[in-house]
C-alpha positions in Angstrom: 13.5 -21.2 30.3 13.5 -17.9 28.5 11.3 -15.1 27.2 13.4 -12.0 26.4 15.9 -11.6 23.6 18.8 -10.9 25.9 18.5 -14.4 27.4 19.3 -15.9 24.1 22.3 -13.5 23.7 23.5 -14.5 27.1 23.2 -18.2 26.2 25.1 -17.7 23.0 28.0 -16.1 24.7 28.2 -18.2 27.9 27.1 -21.7 26.9 23.7 -21.8 28.7 21.0 -24.0 27.3 17.6 -22.3 26.5 14.6 -24.6 26.8 11.7 -23.6 24.6 8.1 -24.6 25.1 7.5 -25.6 21.5 4.0 -26.9 22.1 2.2 -24.2 24.3 -1.0 -26.4 24.5 0.9 -28.9 26.6 2.8 -26.3 28.8 5.9 -28.5 28.9 9.6 -28.1 28.2 11.6 -30.9 26.7 12.4 -33.7 29.1 15.8 -34.2 30.6 17.5 -37.4 31.8 19.3 -35.8 34.7 19.1 -32.7 36.9 20.4 -29.5 35.2 23.3 -27.7 36.7 21.1 -24.5 37.1 17.5 -23.6 36.5 16.9 -20.0 35.3 13.2 -19.1 35.0 12.3 -15.9 33.1 8.6 -16.9 33.0 7.7 -17.8 36.6 4.0 -17.1 35.9 3.9 -19.9 33.2 2.6 -23.4 33.9 5.6 -24.9 32.0 8.1 -23.2 34.4 6.2 -24.3 37.4 6.2 -27.9 36.2 9.9 -27.9 35.4 10.8 -26.3 38.7 8.6 -28.8 40.5 10.4 -31.7 38.7 14.0 -30.6 39.3 14.0 -27.7 41.8 14.9 -29.9 44.8 17.9 -31.3 42.9 19.2 -28.2 41.2 19.8 -24.5 42.0 17.0 -22.2 41.0 17.3 -18.6 39.9 14.0 -16.7 39.2 13.6 -13.4 37.3 10.5 -11.5 38.3 9.7 -8.8 35.8 6.1 -8.1 36.8 4.4 -6.4 39.8 3.1 -9.3 41.9 0.0 -7.2 42.9 -0.9 -7.1 39.2 -2.1 -10.8 39.7 -4.1 -10.1 42.8 -7.2 -8.6 41.1 -9.9 -10.9 40.0 -12.2 -8.2 38.7 -11.4 -8.5 35.0 -12.0 -10.9 32.1 -8.6 -12.5 32.6 -9.2 -13.3 36.3 -8.9 -17.1 36.1 -5.7 -16.9 34.1 -4.2 -14.3 36.4 -5.0 -16.4 39.5 -3.2 -19.3 37.9 -0.3 -17.0 37.0 -0.2 -15.8 40.6 0.0 -19.3 42.0 2.7 -20.2 39.6 4.8 -17.2 40.7 4.2 -18.2 44.4 5.5 -21.6 43.6 8.6 -20.4 41.8 9.5 -17.8 44.4 9.2 -20.4 47.2 11.5 -22.8 45.3 14.1 -20.1 44.3 17.6 -19.9 45.8 18.0 -16.4 44.2 15.3 -14.0 43.0 16.2 -11.2 40.6 14.1 -8.1 40.2 14.8 -5.0 38.0 14.0 -2.3 40.6 14.3 -1.5 44.2 10.6 -0.9 44.8 9.8 -4.4 43.6 12.4 -5.9 45.9 10.9 -4.0 48.9 7.4 -5.2 48.0 8.5 -8.8 47.8 10.2 -8.6 51.2 7.1 -7.1 52.7 4.6 -9.4 50.9 4.4 -12.2 53.4 5.2 -14.7 50.6 7.1 -17.9 51.4 10.8 -18.1 50.5 13.6 -20.5 51.3 15.4 -19.7 54.5 18.6 -18.6 52.7 17.0 -17.2 49.5 18.4 -13.9 48.3 16.6 -11.1 46.5 18.9 -9.2 44.2 18.1 -6.0 42.2 19.6 -6.1 38.7 18.5 -3.2 36.4 17.5 -3.9 32.9 19.8 -2.6 30.2 19.4 -1.4 26.6 21.3 -3.1 23.8 24.0 -0.6 23.0 24.6 -1.8 19.4 20.9 -0.9 18.5 20.1 2.0 20.8 22.4 5.0 20.5 21.9 8.7 19.4 21.0 9.6 15.9 22.2 12.8 14.2 20.1 15.4 12.4 20.8 14.0 8.9 19.7 10.5 10.0 16.5 11.8 11.5 15.7 13.7 8.2 16.2 10.5 6.2 13.9 8.6 8.6 11.1 11.1 8.1 11.5 11.0 4.3 11.3 7.1 4.4 7.6 7.2 5.1 7.0 8.0 1.4 8.4 4.6 0.5 5.6 2.0 0.5 8.0 -1.0 0.4 9.0 -0.1 4.0 5.6 0.2 5.4 3.8 -3.1 4.8 1.0 -3.6 5.7 0.1 0.1 5.6 -0.6 2.2 2.5 1.5 5.2 1.6 1.4 7.7 4.4 3.7 10.4 3.0 6.8 12.0 4.5 6.7 13.1 8.1 7.1 16.9 7.9 10.7 17.9 8.8 9.7 20.8 11.1 7.4 18.6 13.3 8.4 17.2 16.7 8.2 13.4 16.4 6.7 11.7 19.5 6.9 7.9 19.3 5.1 5.1 21.0 6.5 1.6 21.0 4.6 -1.5 22.0 1.4 -3.5 21.9 -1.7 -1.4 21.0 -4.2 -2.3 23.7 -5.8 -0.6 26.6 -3.3 -1.8 29.2 -0.6 -0.1 27.2 -2.5 3.1 27.0 -4.4 2.9 23.7 -7.3 4.8 25.2 -5.0 7.7 26.2 -3.3 7.6 22.8 -6.6 7.9 21.0 -7.6 10.8 23.3 -4.3 12.5 22.5 -5.1 12.1 18.8 -8.5 13.6 19.4 -6.9 16.6 21.1 -4.8 17.1 18.0 -7.8 17.0 15.8 -9.3 19.7 18.0 -6.3 22.0 17.6 -3.6 20.9 20.1 0.0 19.8 19.3 -0.1 21.4 15.8 3.8 21.2 15.7 3.9 17.5 16.6 3.4 14.1 14.9 2.8 10.8 16.7 4.4 7.6 15.4 2.9 4.3 16.6 5.4 1.5 16.3 4.0 -2.0 17.0 5.2 -5.6 16.3 3.8 -7.1 13.2 4.5 -10.2 11.2 2.5 -11.5 8.2 0.9 -14.9 8.6 -2.3 -16.7 9.8 -4.5 -14.1 11.6 -7.2 -16.3 13.1 -5.2 -17.5 16.1 -2.2 -17.0 18.4 0.4 -14.2 17.8 -0.9 -13.8 14.2 -4.2 -12.7 15.6 -2.6 -10.4 18.1 -0.5 -8.7 15.3 -3.6 -8.3 13.1 -5.6 -6.8 16.0 -2.8 -4.3 16.5 -2.8 -3.4 12.9 -6.6 -2.7 12.9 -6.3 -0.6 16.1 -3.4 1.3 14.6 -5.3 2.1 11.4 -8.4 3.2 13.4 -6.2 5.5 15.5 -4.8 7.1 12.4 -8.3 7.9 11.1 -8.9 10.0 14.2 -6.2 12.5 13.0 -4.4 11.4 9.8 -2.1 14.4 9.8 -0.9 13.6 13.3 -0.7 9.8 13.5 1.9 7.8 11.5 2.2 4.0 11.7 5.3 1.7 11.7 4.6 -2.0 11.6 7.9 -3.5 13.0 8.5 -6.9 11.3 12.1 -7.2 12.5 12.5 -5.8 16.1 16.3 -6.5 16.2 17.1 -4.9 12.9 19.6 -2.0 12.9 18.6 1.6 12.8 15.7 1.3 15.2 13.0 4.0 14.8 13.5 4.9 18.5 16.8 6.6 17.5 14.9 9.2 15.5 12.1 10.1 18.0 12.2 13.5 19.7 10.2 12.2 22.6 9.1 8.7 23.7 5.5 8.5 25.0 4.7 5.6 27.4 1.0 5.8 28.5 0.8 2.4 30.1 -1.4 1.4 33.1 1.1 -1.0 34.7 4.9 -1.5 34.3 7.9 -2.4 36.4 11.1 -1.1 34.7 10.0 -0.8 31.1 12.8 -1.7 28.7 11.5 0.8 26.1 12.3 3.7 28.5 15.9 2.5 28.9 16.2 2.1 25.2 14.9 5.7 24.7 17.3 7.1 27.2 20.2 5.2 25.6 19.3 6.9 22.3 19.3 10.3 24.1 15.5 10.6 23.7 13.5 12.3 26.5 10.6 10.2 28.0 7.1 11.2 29.0 5.3 8.4 30.9 2.2 7.9 32.9 2.8 7.0 36.6 2.5 3.3 35.8 5.3 2.1 38.2 6.9 3.3 41.4 10.2 2.8 39.6 9.5 6.2 37.9 9.9 7.9 41.3 13.5 6.6 41.3 14.1 7.6 37.7 12.6 11.1 38.3 15.2 11.7 41.0 18.0 11.0 38.6 16.9 13.0 35.5 15.8 16.5 34.8 12.2 17.4 33.8 13.4 17.9 30.3 14.8 14.3 30.2 12.0 12.5 32.0 8.5 13.6 32.9 6.1 11.6 35.0 2.4 12.3 34.5 0.1 11.1 37.3 -3.3 9.6 36.5 -6.3 11.6 37.5 -7.6 8.5 39.3 -5.5 7.7 42.3 -6.3 3.9 42.0 -4.0 3.8 38.9 -0.9 5.6 40.2 2.0 3.2 40.8 0.5 0.7 38.4 0.0 -2.2 40.9 -3.8 -2.4 40.9 -4.1 -5.1 38.2 -6.1 -2.6 36.1 -6.3 -3.4 32.4 -8.4 -0.5 31.0 -9.6 2.9 32.0 -13.2 3.7 32.9 -15.0 7.0 32.4 -14.7 7.6 36.2 -10.9 7.5 35.7 -11.2 10.7 33.6 -8.9 9.5 30.7 -9.6 12.7 28.8 -7.9 14.8 31.6 -5.0 12.4 31.8 -4.6 12.7 28.0 -4.7 16.5 28.3 -1.9 16.3 30.9 0.1 14.2 28.5 -0.5 16.8 25.8 0.8 19.6 28.1 3.9 17.5 28.9 4.6 17.0 25.2 4.3 20.7 24.6 6.7 21.4 27.4 9.7 19.4 26.0 11.5 20.9 23.0 13.2 18.9 20.2 16.6 17.8 21.5 19.6 18.6 19.3 22.5 16.2 18.6 24.5 17.4 21.6 21.6 17.0 24.0 21.0 13.5 22.8 24.6 12.5 23.2 24.6 13.9 26.8 21.5 12.1 27.8 22.8 8.8 26.3 26.0 9.1 28.2 24.0 9.8 31.4 21.9 6.7 30.9 25.0 4.6 30.5 26.5 6.1 33.6 23.3 5.1 35.5 24.1 1.5 34.4 21.4 1.0 31.8 23.5 -1.1 29.4 23.2 -4.7 28.3 26.9 -5.4 29.1 26.4 -4.4 32.7 23.2 -6.4 32.9 24.8 -9.5 31.5 27.7 -9.3 33.9 25.4 -8.9 36.9 23.2 -11.8 35.7 26.2 -14.1 35.6 27.3 -13.1 39.1 23.7 -13.9 40.3 23.7 -17.3 38.7 27.0 -18.2 40.4 25.5 -17.0 43.7 22.4 -19.2 43.1 24.7 -22.2 42.7 26.5 -21.4 46.0 23.2 -20.9 47.8 22.0 -24.3 46.5 25.2 -25.9 47.8 24.5 -24.4 51.2 20.9 -25.6 51.0 22.1 -29.2 50.1 24.7 -29.2 52.9 22.1 -28.0 55.4 19.6 -30.7 54.3 22.3 -33.4 54.5 23.2 -32.3 58.0 19.6 -32.2 59.1 19.0 -35.7 57.6 22.1 -37.0 59.5 20.8 -35.7 62.8 17.6 -37.6 62.2 
């Protein structure tokens, strides 16, 4: 049961079977005639995973990946409250059934241990850091970066956007990668664009990279893509000489835009261990991020202020990212947080080729590679099977005593 691309890679190399929920309206995976050798859930918040674990979890080992802050699902004060409550209960169910639980950061492991949630008596919680795909995310050189900036004059590469013109060679290129909505910091991005229109960041351009695929736009992911496109184009109208757009129709294609950024901007409201940050560091690109996860405290201790800069929210309720908050209110003072992001962008200079290589090597040394991640996943899956065997033996002995 899988969500992220690396799960499919792992399956391809090691013979695991990935079940896909081909009919989301039914929330079901394909039926099996016998218990699987191992259940791996990457979507413990989904109804389909809960039903599958409920069907086979007593007869098979269960390994659960938790990529979200559990507290994110605790708030009911937003339009998605009912869905979030259902997601929360699905997570409770999966964690209670798991032999082994994997989380990507130490703070999340600590929160789970202190949460009061129910776990199996011998269940283990294991921290396995995410890792960037090294074949896609590695440092660029100055000539490659110049060609990338030139490429924005080519309309064939920029569908569905009109010609934008070359990105000026002497401009610092700050990049954003992700979904364009308030939970990912769209309000802050637009306030940064307004600050530029008012005279800030005159030596900087901002590239918004978002997932896009042509197709029906009235439902599902097609509607989400079209919504992102509209939001992107509106943001560009705020400051057309500052904002450039990149509709990413093939997110696993080579020569990722990330390689050519001078800074990655991550203005999210809630994260755990965002993959995009690890991808930037693997490219040797410095990161500026809002304090959307306690993981950033750990990262801040490992990197210099020119490699990673954490910007706290003005509103304390947002710091740490675990409040289940999906958008900023005026009382959160998003204008001041955006101003702090602007100052952070001004404080980091354009990294040269040597600085990028050094930061990339540092990231690899910290373990942020896909190869290390895959290796640790496999070890965890083996451990889950051993824990299940202990569970089965203990259950058999208990039944015998009865």
